[in-house]
Steps between C-alpha positions, in 0.01 A plus 500: 500500500761773488480745789553854382541810716632829365506799734552818296587743778696731272509878536391608151195433289726462196679206659169342591380533141821336383451209738138464387615465139769253600252300704255494212762340281574240771132415541459460124798269484372292790146477365631377166690229682355293785393760758142618530299668771420838649727798553368744760617863504477668842598849621586637841423846641809648333413364158761223501402197295501130583457232233418155638323180402426391859221650707316393815130403505423856611650635177819649650859408408649201678789573733543736794754702303222619268236600756519867398374423147125537547372648172437250219529688171512223241460127451625324185418138426595251234297234313636195682327612821180619329300199614159653540443561131306204363668509159830414672371175646614295204348358184430159650429356841849357548688825430698651786626858499861571408785296641307392810372173353776324690326606822179306434581242767737711710235584759308170511575435867398850609186484289401156629551607863301822475229349282444227758502753784222696329296208371587567134595276211869540422415497128284809534780693669740391225256619233467839668876547536547387137257767383587774749878503478620220273689369809704821518542581873600860416212581266333839545189604310432860392240540779766391751416134572812307598653158509387152407133547589502871415395649831403865503664696785167530687442125471855429616444715809162334563665157511815612681734451204804715574687411180280414202808394303574222747336186354409351838330816623334569167352152464385501862320831455363417156356164599341646813342774289375248244346289776316804634369586152373145443325505836346838429377445144434123509612479136837437337421733210395786728793446736743520207326808364534664842866399518562678171260796505428544870215393722313830458480458123352150530237635739438807285432299184333206672741253338813498289564866407473594131876557470676313221803444722297349784288282273811371326673451835221283639501291181880460502527396864217247483627356172854465632370354824300232321732422209849552643474447874245222538220718628148378552410564862315830460 
């Protein structure tokens, strides 16, 4: 993933507008090629602008040099990281998002280790990662879920994941969270629904919430688990 930082500490608003136009052209060129992801626009107390694609779990720019940029004014995202829209999950069970199909087996050792540590079937974790991120470790959804298992910032903090884009940390946190959901709801379908829509929504509706995305998500994960990854334990 390309790391992009642009600090626009220029004295005039006209120069900042010029840079914004120039940056827009660069982003368009990148998005038409191989780059995809979020661009965050921050401001400091003097109105200076920072454009970056790397932020911490607390939503602030990465790097001590950018600590003064505290006001988030805009977030732009691109389709390749738009994983939480069910119509992007592919036309068939084997489809994998974008160019990340080559990563299908890249994390097998990490997945096997963390699945075993949490009493999970490795195939279930593979099916979730397949559906959540298409094996893209830098995926970010519009709501802000990140990484292979698409951890929301609050979930990452809950499971002590400092960097959700780090595959090892992400899989550790995601598998621990999934284990807790299975123990709480005693049902694979309900645990998956909670993973996608949140625990409160499963409780509120007394089952899988009536959201097309969540219903499709549960179907996709279970189907991929059983037909692609040898599932049959749950």
